[in-house]
C-alpha positions as CSV (number, residue, x, y, z in Angstrom):
1,M,-157.6,74.9,-10.7
2,R,-160.0,77.4,-9.8
3,I,-159.8,80.9,-10.6
4,F,-162.0,83.3,-9.3
5,M,-163.1,86.7,-10.9
6,E,-163.9,89.5,-8.8
7,R,-167.3,91.3,-9.3
8,S,-168.4,94.3,-7.8
9,T,-172.3,94.2,-7.4
10,P,-173.9,97.1,-6.6
11,Q,-175.6,97.8,-3.2
12,P,-178.6,99.7,-2.7
13,Q,-177.5,102.8,-0.3
14,L,-180.3,104.1,1.8
15,A,-180.9,107.8,0.4
16,E,-183.5,108.8,3.3
17,V,-186.3,107.9,5.7
18,R,-189.5,109.4,5.5
19,C,-192.2,109.1,8.7
20,N,-195.2,107.1,7.6
21,S,-197.5,109.3,9.6
22,C,-196.0,112.8,9.3
23,G,-194.1,112.8,6.1
24,Q,-191.3,114.4,7.2
25,G,-187.6,113.3,6.8
26,V,-185.6,111.6,9.6
27,N,-182.6,113.8,10.1
28,K,-179.2,112.8,9.5
29,N,-176.5,113.8,12.1
30,D,-173.2,115.3,11.1
31,V,-171.5,111.9,10.6
32,G,-174.4,110.5,8.6
33,Y,-176.3,108.7,10.7
34,L,-180.2,108.7,11.1
35,D,-181.7,110.4,14.1
36,D,-183.6,108.1,16.4
37,H,-186.7,106.5,14.7
38,V,-188.8,103.5,15.2
39,S,-189.0,100.9,12.2
40,L,-191.5,98.2,12.1
41,S,-191.9,95.4,9.9
42,K,-194.4,92.7,10.0
43,T,-195.2,89.9,7.7
44,W,-199.1,89.3,8.1
45,G,-200.6,85.6,8.7
46,Y,-203.4,84.0,7.0
47,H,-206.9,85.0,8.1
48,S,-205.7,88.3,8.9
49,P,-207.1,91.6,6.6
50,Y,-203.5,91.7,5.1
51,D,-203.4,87.9,4.4
52,G,-199.8,87.1,3.6
53,E,-198.6,91.2,2.9
54,A,-195.4,92.5,4.4
55,H,-195.5,95.7,5.5
56,D,-192.7,98.4,6.7
57,I,-193.3,101.3,8.7
58,D,-191.4,104.2,10.0
59,L,-192.2,106.6,12.5
60,C,-189.9,109.8,13.8
61,V,-190.0,110.3,17.6
62,S,-192.6,113.0,17.4
63,C,-195.3,110.7,15.7
64,Y,-194.1,107.5,17.7
65,Q,-194.8,109.8,21.2
66,D,-198.3,110.8,19.8
67,W,-199.1,107.2,19.0
68,I,-198.4,105.6,22.0
69,T,-200.2,108.0,24.1
70,R,-203.4,106.3,22.5
71,F,-202.7,102.7,23.8
72,E,-204.7,101.4,26.4
73,I,-201.6,99.5,27.8
74,P,-198.5,101.9,27.3
75,P,-195.4,99.9,26.4
76,R,-193.3,98.3,29.2
77,V,-190.3,100.7,29.6
78,G,-186.8,98.6,30.9
């Protein structure tokens, strides 16, 4: 017979999100959900300047809008 003991493992809770570009915090609404923003995760491959590194970036809407205006080819909107 197997008897299991319940364990509660503390899980990290997101405290805040800050824009990597401007440093401002991403606001939460009345219910606690974050306002819209962009989160990017990239694990770089070999022979890149960031060989094997994993980068995580968050951008507020304002900084995202500024960023995409500099694209030669704009994002596809669906």
